[in-house]
N, C-alpha and C positions, 0 to 999 in steps of 0.2 A: 778756087784757091790754087795758087801755083805750087808746083813742086820743087822742092829745094834741090839744087844742083851743085855738086862739088866740082870746081874748075881749077884751072891752073893757077888763079890768083890765090885761092884757098891753099893750094899746095905750097906755094911760094911763101905765103905768111907762116905755115907751120914749119917750113924749113928754116926761116929766118929766126923764128922765135923758140924753136925746140929746145935749144940748148940751156936757156936761161928761165923758161916760164913753163907754168903747169897747164894742163889741158884745158881747164876752165878759163884761164886768162887768155889762151889762145882762141877760144871760142868767142870770147868777148870781142877781141881784136878783129877777128873775121867778120863778125857782125857789123863792127864799126866801119871797117874798110870796104866791105862788099854789099852790106845790107842783108846778106843770108844769115840764117840763125841755125846753128848745129849744136847738137849735145855734146858734152864732155866725152862721152864714150865714142861718138862719131869721129871726133878729133883724134882720140887715142888710137882708133882703129886706123885712120889714114897715116898717122905718124908711124905705126907699126908697119904698114904696108910700104912706106917709103924707106924703111930701114934705118929709122932714127931711134936713138935710145929712148926708152920710156922716161916719163917726168919723174924727178926725185921726189920721194915721200916728204911731205911736210911733217917733221917729226919734233915739233916743238913741245907736244905733250909728253913725250918721253922724258924730257928734262924735269918737268913737274913731278912726275912719278918718282924719279930717281931721288929728287930732292925730299920727297915726303918720308922716305925710308929712314 
C-alpha cells in the first residue's frame, strides 16, 4: 500500500478552490485530478498552513430553525 503524499499539485488545487468551496469538495477535486485521496481534515490543515481563510459554514439549517419559531 503506497503512502499518500501531499504535493504542489494538491496545494495549487486548494489555493484555486479555497475561496468558493468547502474542504470536502476540495478533497473530491484533489482525488479527481491527482488520484490521491485525503480527508476533509487534511485539506483543512493544509488550507490553514497556506494562510487561506477557513471555509464558510453551511448555515442552511439556521434558516429552518428560525422559521419554526
